[in-house]
C-alpha positions as CSV (number, residue, x, y, z in Angstrom):
1,X,-14.0,13.3,-12.6
2,X,-17.0,15.7,-12.2
3,X,-17.7,14.8,-8.5
4,X,-14.1,14.4,-7.3
5,X,-13.7,17.9,-5.9
6,X,-16.4,17.3,-3.4
7,X,-15.0,13.9,-2.4
8,X,-11.5,15.5,-2.0
9,X,-13.0,17.4,0.9
10,X,-13.7,14.2,2.7
11,X,-10.0,13.3,2.6
12,X,-9.2,16.7,4.0
13,X,-11.6,15.9,6.9
14,X,-9.7,12.7,7.7
15,X,-6.4,14.6,7.5
16,X,-7.7,17.4,9.7
17,X,-8.9,14.9,12.4
18,X,-5.6,13.1,12.3
19,X,-3.6,16.4,12.6
20,X,-6.0,17.8,15.3
21,X,-5.6,14.7,17.5
22,X,-1.9,14.4,16.7
23,X,-2.3,10.8,15.6
24,X,0.9,11.0,13.5
25,X,-0.8,9.5,10.4
26,X,-1.7,12.7,8.4
27,X,0.9,12.0,5.8
28,X,-0.2,8.3,5.6
29,X,-3.8,9.4,4.9
30,X,-2.7,11.7,2.1
31,X,-0.4,9.1,0.6
32,X,-3.1,6.4,0.8
33,X,-5.6,8.8,-0.9
34,X,-3.2,9.6,-3.7
35,X,-2.2,6.0,-4.2
36,X,-5.8,4.9,-4.4
37,X,-6.5,7.6,-7.1
38,X,-3.4,6.7,-9.2
39,X,-3.9,2.9,-8.8
40,X,-7.6,3.0,-9.7
41,X,-7.0,5.2,-12.8
42,X,-4.2,2.9,-14.0
43,X,-6.2,-0.2,-13.3
44,X,-9.2,1.3,-15.1
45,X,-7.1,1.9,-18.2
46,X,-5.8,-1.7,-18.1
47,X,-9.3,-3.1,-17.6
48,X,-10.7,-1.2,-20.5
49,X,-8.0,-2.8,-22.7
50,X,-8.6,-6.3,-21.2
51,X,-12.3,-6.1,-21.7
52,X,-11.8,-5.4,-25.4
53,X,-8.8,-7.6,-26.3
54,X,-7.9,-10.1,-23.6
55,X,-10.5,-12.8,-23.8
56,X,-10.9,-15.7,-21.2
57,X,-7.2,-16.4,-21.0
58,X,-6.4,-12.8,-20.3
59,X,-9.0,-12.6,-17.6
60,X,-7.7,-15.7,-15.9
61,X,-4.1,-14.4,-16.1
62,X,-5.3,-11.1,-14.5
63,X,-7.1,-13.0,-11.7
64,X,-4.0,-15.2,-11.2
65,X,-1.8,-12.0,-10.8
66,X,-4.3,-10.7,-8.3
67,X,-3.9,-13.8,-6.2
68,X,-0.1,-13.4,-6.1
69,X,-0.4,-9.7,-5.1
70,X,-2.9,-10.6,-2.4
71,X,-0.7,-13.4,-1.1
72,X,2.2,-11.0,-0.6
73,X,-0.1,-8.6,1.3
74,X,-1.5,-11.4,3.4
75,X,1.9,-12.8,4.2
76,X,2.7,-9.8,6.3
77,X,0.1,-10.9,8.9
78,X,2.0,-14.1,9.3
79,X,5.4,-12.7,9.7
80,X,7.6,-15.3,11.3
81,X,5.6,-18.3,10.3
82,X,7.4,-20.7,8.0
83,X,6.3,-20.4,4.4
84,X,3.6,-17.9,5.2
85,X,3.6,-16.6,1.6
86,X,2.9,-20.1,0.2
87,X,0.2,-20.8,2.8
88,X,-1.5,-17.5,2.0
89,X,-1.3,-18.0,-1.8
90,X,-2.7,-21.6,-1.5
91,X,-5.6,-20.3,0.6
92,X,-6.4,-17.4,-1.7
93,X,-5.9,-19.3,-5.0
94,X,-7.9,-22.4,-4.0
95,X,-10.7,-20.2,-2.4
96,X,-10.9,-18.1,-5.6
97,X,-10.8,-21.1,-7.9
98,X,-13.4,-23.1,-6.0
99,X,-15.8,-20.1,-5.8
100,X,-15.5,-18.9,-9.4
101,X,-15.6,-22.5,-10.6
102,X,-19.0,-23.1,-8.9
103,X,-20.3,-19.8,-10.3
104,X,-19.2,-20.5,-13.8
105,X,-20.2,-24.1,-14.0
106,X,-23.6,-23.3,-12.4
107,X,-24.2,-20.7,-15.0
108,X,-24.5,-17.9,-12.5
109,X,-21.8,-15.8,-14.2
110,X,-20.4,-15.8,-17.7
111,X,-16.8,-16.1,-18.7
112,X,-16.7,-12.7,-20.4
113,X,-13.8,-10.6,-19.1
114,X,-16.0,-7.7,-18.1
115,X,-17.9,-10.1,-15.8
116,X,-15.2,-12.5,-14.7
117,X,-12.5,-9.9,-13.7
118,X,-14.7,-7.7,-11.4
119,X,-16.3,-10.8,-9.8
120,X,-12.9,-12.4,-9.5
121,X,-11.5,-9.3,-7.9
122,X,-14.2,-9.3,-5.2
123,X,-13.5,-13.0,-4.5
124,X,-9.7,-12.6,-4.3
125,X,-10.2,-9.6,-1.9
126,X,-12.5,-11.6,0.4
127,X,-10.1,-14.6,0.3
128,X,-7.2,-12.4,1.1
129,X,-8.9,-11.0,4.2
130,X,-9.7,-14.5,5.4
131,X,-6.2,-15.6,4.8
132,X,-4.8,-12.5,6.7
133,X,-7.0,-13.1,9.7
134,X,-6.1,-16.8,9.8
135,X,-2.4,-16.1,9.7
136,X,-2.7,-13.4,12.4
137,X,-4.5,-15.8,14.7
138,X,-2.1,-18.7,14.0
139,X,0.9,-16.4,14.7
140,X,-0.7,-15.3,18.0
141,X,-1.4,-18.9,18.9
142,X,2.1,-20.0,18.1
143,X,3.4,-17.4,20.6
144,X,0.7,-17.2,23.3
145,X,-0.4,-20.9,23.3
146,X,3.0,-22.4,22.9
147,X,3.2,-23.9,26.5
148,X,-0.2,-25.6,26.1
149,X,0.7,-27.0,22.7
150,X,4.1,-28.3,23.9
151,X,2.4,-29.9,27.0
152,X,0.0,-31.8,24.6
153,X,3.0,-32.9,22.5
154,X,4.8,-34.1,25.6
155,X,1.8,-36.3,26.5
156,X,2.1,-38.1,23.2
157,X,-0.3,-36.2,20.9
158,X,0.7,-35.6,17.4
159,X,1.2,-32.1,16.0
160,X,-2.3,-32.0,14.3
161,X,-4.1,-33.2,17.5
162,X,-2.0,-30.9,19.8
163,X,-2.7,-27.9,17.6
164,X,-6.4,-28.7,16.6
165,X,-7.9,-26.2,19.1
166,X,-5.7,-23.3,17.9
167,X,-6.5,-24.2,14.2
168,X,-10.2,-24.2,14.9
169,X,-9.9,-20.8,16.6
170,X,-8.0,-19.4,13.7
171,X,-10.6,-20.5,11.1
172,X,-13.5,-19.4,13.3
173,X,-11.9,-16.0,13.9
174,X,-11.4,-15.5,10.2
175,X,-15.0,-16.3,9.4
176,X,-16.6,-14.1,12.0
177,X,-16.5,-10.8,9.9
178,X,-18.0,-12.5,6.9
179,X,-20.7,-14.3,8.9
180,X,-21.6,-11.2,10.8
181,X,-21.9,-9.0,7.7
182,X,-24.0,-11.7,6.0
183,X,-26.4,-11.8,8.9
184,X,-27.1,-8.1,9.0
185,X,-26.9,-7.3,5.2
186,X,-29.5,-4.8,4.3
187,X,-30.4,-4.1,7.9
188,X,-27.5,-1.9,8.9
189,X,-26.2,-0.8,5.5
190,X,-26.9,-1.4,1.9
191,X,-23.9,-3.3,0.4
192,X,-21.8,-1.8,-2.3
193,X,-23.0,-4.0,-5.2
194,X,-26.6,-3.4,-4.4
195,X,-26.1,0.3,-3.9
196,X,-24.2,0.7,-7.1
197,X,-26.9,-1.1,-9.1
198,X,-29.7,1.0,-7.6
199,X,-27.8,4.2,-8.3
200,X,-27.3,3.0,-11.9
201,X,-31.1,2.6,-12.2
202,X,-31.6,-1.1,-11.7
203,X,-34.8,-2.1,-9.9
204,X,-34.2,-2.8,-6.2
205,X,-35.4,-6.4,-6.3
206,X,-33.1,-7.1,-9.3
207,X,-30.2,-5.5,-7.4
208,X,-31.0,-7.7,-4.4
209,X,-30.6,-10.8,-6.6
210,X,-27.1,-9.8,-7.6
211,X,-26.2,-8.8,-4.0
212,X,-27.3,-12.2,-2.7
213,X,-25.0,-13.9,-5.2
214,X,-22.1,-11.7,-4.1
215,X,-22.7,-12.3,-0.3
216,X,-22.9,-16.1,-0.8
217,X,-19.9,-16.3,-3.0
218,X,-17.8,-14.2,-0.5
219,X,-19.0,-16.4,2.4
220,X,-17.8,-19.5,0.5
221,X,-14.5,-17.8,-0.5
222,X,-13.8,-16.8,3.1
223,X,-14.5,-20.3,4.4
224,X,-12.4,-22.1,1.8
225,X,-9.5,-19.6,2.0
226,X,-9.4,-19.7,5.8
227,X,-9.4,-23.5,6.0
228,X,-6.8,-24.0,3.3
229,X,-4.5,-21.3,4.7
230,X,-4.8,-22.7,8.2
231,X,-4.1,-26.3,7.1
232,X,-1.2,-25.2,4.9
233,X,0.4,-23.1,7.6
234,X,-0.1,-25.8,10.2
235,X,1.9,-28.2,8.0
236,X,5.0,-26.1,8.3
237,X,4.6,-24.9,11.9
238,X,6.2,-28.0,13.2
239,X,9.8,-29.2,12.5
240,X,10.9,-32.7,11.6
241,X,11.1,-33.5,15.3
242,X,7.4,-32.5,15.7
243,X,8.3,-29.4,17.7
244,X,6.3,-26.1,17.3
245,X,8.5,-23.5,15.6
246,X,9.3,-20.4,17.6
247,X,7.6,-17.3,16.2
248,X,8.9,-13.8,17.2
249,X,6.5,-11.8,19.2
């Protein structure tokens, strides 16, 4: 790690600001930095082995494991919603499968582990963020918009019709970060993929081609994951009597 000592100073800057302003998160910053280092080193060692020995099945198994871990993380945003874990996993898994499927079938990426695993990781991460934002919005709607939904139900609307506005809001809210970042890509900041390739010596126009693929695949993954998560969660937000479940504030 020849450049790590300089980067360590940046962590100390964050810790110093947190301590100076008495934010109470200085320890969390240190723990996060140490965890990131340990996790990345461990994952790097595992990936080096996978690239050499795993093959396609090993790559798919690794991506499947990532979807499960991502679902557990996303579930926290939907605490109190029935089967939030399953809804999150369905959104992340289907969003990832659909996106990677199009890329592989279209010949955009190969099925080599050293290609499929990193790309899959980016897709899973994007789908997880979309799922988390969707569950957060649905949880808020189930609490704040409960009187409006119950009024619609009392007028004879079904659960899907009564909750349609809240579901659209949840999906829209989840897509805003991805849409906004896609609109200003290259204008405000150079994205990570493009920056990494340029630093590695790739021509800028060639790096841009790869970045466009990444941006478009993430946009698709966010959209599919948000919609599937919202629909799955909505399915279990009403009981057998078509009443909206109570979600703790």
